[in-house]
N, C-alpha and C positions, 0 to 999 in steps of 0.2 A: 175825614170832613167834617166842621160841626152841622149836625142836621137844623140847626136852630137860626142859622146862617143861610139866606138865599144866594144862588147864583144869577147875576146881574147879567143882562143880554143888553150892553151901550150900542142901542141905535138898532132894533130890532126889527127886517125886512124879512125876506124870506128867508137865508140861512138859518138868523137871528130865533126867528118864529119856528124854524122845527127843528133848532137843536134843543129851543128851551122848551117846547110844547115835547120832544119826546123825555127831556127829564124830568118833566114835570108830570108825567105821564106816569114814570116810576120813583114817583112820590117825593123825591127833591121838590125844596122850592125855589120859584125861579121869578126875581125882576124883570119887567122887562121894558125896560125903555125905551117908547117908539112914539110914532105920528102921534095926534089925535084920532087922526081916522081911521087908521089901525087899532087903535086903541079901543074905539066906538065895536069896530065889526065883530074882533072877539070879544069883548063884553055882550055881544048881542047873540052871538054864534055860539059863542064857545070855541077853542084849538084847537082843533083836528089835523093830526097827522099820520099820512100815510106814505108806502112806499114802492116802486116798483115791483117787490116782490110779493106783492098784494096785502101787506099786514096795515094795520088803521087802528090807532090810537086815540084815544080823548082825552087831554090834560084833564087833569082834576084839576077844579076851580078851586077849593081851598088850597092848591099850592102855586097860585098863579096871583103877583100884582102885576100891577098897569096902570103907568104913567107915562106923562110926558114929559114929567117934575125930576132934573137929572138927581136929587134928594133920595128918590127911589133905590138909590146907588149905595148909602152912605152904610149899611149892615152887610155888603154883602162880602164873602171872603174869598168869592172869584168872578171877575168882571170877564166877559166874554166878549169882544172888541168884533160887531161885525157890520160894521158901519161903510161905505165905500170909500177908497183909498184920497181921492179928495176931501175926505170929512174927517180922515184920520188925527189933523190937528187940534181942530175943533173940540173932537169926544175927549183925545188927551185932555185939557182943559178942564172939560166936564169932570171926570173921571178925578183931575187934581184938587179940585175946588170939592169935591162930593163923598169921593170913596175912601174905606180906611186904608191908611196908608200900609198895611199889612195884607190886604187882598191882593192875590195875585190875579195879575193883567194877562190873556192872551188873547195875541191878534187872530182871529181869525178870517183872512183880509186876504183878497186876489193881489197878488204885486211881492215888491222885495224891501218895498222900503219904510216899511208903515212901522216895523219893529224898531229901527234906527230912529225915527221919529218920536213912539212914546216914549222909548228910554230919556230921550231926551226932553221930551218933557215932564217925566214922571220920574227924577232921580233918584236913587235908594230903595225904587219897590221893585218885587219880583216882576219881569214883564218877561213873557214866552212868545216865542215866534208859533206859528199852528198854520194847517193847511186842509182848506176842505175840499176833497177828490169828487164828490160829488154835484150834481148840480137840484137847486131846489125850484118847484114851479109853484106860484100863488094863485090859487083856483079861486079865492073869492069865499064869503061868507066864513073866514074863520080856519079857511083848509089850506095846508100845505105838503106838496108832495115831494118826496124824492124820487128823481126820476132816472138816476143815473146809480152805480155800484162803487163801492169806495168807503175806509174807512178815513179818520179825522185823523192828524197826526200830531202833537205839539211837542216842544223842546223836552226833552228828558231835564227833571231837576230834581234837586235831594229829597222830597216831602212826596213825590211819586203821585204829582196833581193827575196825568195820564191816567193813569187806575184808579185813582180817588172820582174822576167825573164820568167815568163807563158807567153804562146804563144797557140793560138789554135792549137790542137793535141799534145802539149806537157805540159803537166801539171808539174808543181813541186811545190811540199806540202812542209811545214816547221815540223819540231818535235822539242822536245823540249827533246828529248832521241834520238839523232842521234850516240851514241855510241851503244846503245841498237841495233840498226834499222840495222847499219853495220857487225854486229856481229849475227844479223839473216843472214844476207845476205852471209855473208861469210860460215855460218851452208845450207844454201841454194847451196853453190856455190863450197863444197865439189863434186855436183855431173857433174862439168864443167870435171873432170881427168876421170870418166866414160866414159862420153860421148866421152871425146876425144879418148880413148884406145875404144871403142865399133866400132870406124868408122860408123855408124847407126847415121840418123836423132834424134832429142830428142825426139819427139813423137812416131815415133816408139820406142825408148827406152823404154820410159815410158809406153807405153803400155804392156809392156814384165814382167811378176809377178818376173822371175827370176833378170832381171836389178833393180824392184824397191825394192826387197828386200833386194839386195846388197846393194843399195843407201840408204835403212830404217837402214843396222847395220852399212854407215858410219855416216848417221847422228847420230845417237845413240852412238856413238863413237865421235864424235864432239860436242855433247851437254854435254857429260859426262865429257870431259876438262873444255869446257868454263864455267859448272856449278861447276866446283873444284874451278875455281878464282874467284867464287861469281860473275858470270854475270850473269845478266837475259836477253835474248837474245830475240830482237822483231821481229818477223816475216815477212818477206818483203811480204809476199802472207795473202789471208785473213783465214787463218789456223795457227793457235798457233804453234810454234815451236816445244813443246812437244808433241801433236796428231801426226806432221808428219810421225815419224816410222812407228807408228801401222796403218798410215793408205793408207801408200805406200806399205803396205804386205797385202791388203785386196784383193781378188780375182779380174781378170781383168776388167769386165763387171761393178762391183760397184767404181773400181779407176774409170777408164773413163766417167762413170756419173758425179762424183766429179771433176773431174779436168775442165770437161768440165763448169764447173760452175763457175770454181774459177780462170781458166786461160787461153789465147789463146795463141796457140802455133801453126805457120807455120808448110806444112807438112816436108820442110826442113830445118828447124831449127837446128843447133848444138851450140856447145858451142866453145866461144872464147879460148879455150885450145885445143878444135880440127884442131881449123884454124891455129893458132900456128905452131901445129906439119906437117901438110900439106906443111906450107910456109917455114918449117926448122927454125923456130925463138924459143928463147928462152921461156919456160911458164912462169905461176907464180904459180908454184907449190910448192914455197919456202913458198909463203904468206896465202897458202889455207890448204892442208894438211900440210903443212911445220910449220903452225902455231899451231894446234892442236900436234903435235909431240914435240915440246917444250915443252908446256904445260904439257904433260904428262910426260916430261921428270923433269920436274921441281917440278912436284904434287905424283911423282909417279905411275903413270898411266899406264895400258899398252894400246898401239896403234898399234895393229898389221897389222891390215887394210889400218890403214894411210901410216905404214910404207911401205908397197907391193906397195900402189899406190903410192906415190914418188919414189921406184924403179922401177917400170915399167914405167913410165912419164921419167924418167932420160933416161933409156935405148933407149925410141923409138925417146929422144931427140940424143942421141951418134947415133942411127942408122941413124937418117937424113932420113927413106924412109917416113914418115906421120906417120899416124896411125896404129896400128899392129893389128885393127879387132879382138880383143879378144872377148873370152866369159864370163860372169860371172863365169865360175866354174873355168875359167885359170885365172880371176883376184886373185878370193879365195885362190887358192892354189899355186900359181906361178909356174904352170905348161907350160905356154906359151912358159916360157923360162928359163934362168938359170940366177938368179937374186940374189944379194947380197941385204939383208936387211941392211938397214944403223944401223949402233949401236948407242945405246941407250950412 
């Protein structure tokens, strides 16, 4: 990798700032394309990244280029796309206009439809899919904290992009089956909405069997839809996707032992969708549960839980009061509020 050419972060939010901060802290030049508010925050306080393992690093100021002008991407050798899925088309147009045609473009986004859209808008370019398994929490004052474990995975290519991007504390692995990995992450990410509706930290949520049983039922519904499409999801955790619904239903003590051996979660970690509700932002529900209901519609399947969760998230977005703090029982039967199920 040419050390003189920066790594561009297209749409630097929590994930983008954490990844960019880790790269910059290891001496890589990083160009952060971000909103003015975030640029001012980092310019004032610096960019500090920390992790669930207690580590903390400060990005070197001379390694960072900050701007809300997309021309910041013109010299980038690699562009990491970290915007919300709904903004993929817009960021693709900016990359097309401003980034070099030889720059690799890597999607580090939720969902399964971003890479096809990027390839459509960026013909002839090296576009790679990716998967980020961990959560990042924006703590304010330029601080971004990784609250769960896991390594980034990107599509394998002929020039070894994954290995060239890896730095200490931020391993990036290559896979020959990025589609399966992204579908596996989507299934796990169905819990994002449950956590957002619960208004409790992830670790506390997963410690309660009622929430895990709800998550298990949601996963089972999602897996049925994905398999109907002929897709074999690859789990982002050490546990196979088809085992997860059964394991989630285990008694609390047994599941707690299993979780501790397979994943690390900070006590206050929460899903990105919870943060979206708290900050009155549009969520990615259409790119998670919405994908499952779309498959169900095509395949003649029932997906009542996914439809109910979509309706509850939509209501929370419309109310603009943050997380509604529902119980598993309220989510199952819709008793928390009067909602209309989306029509098939």
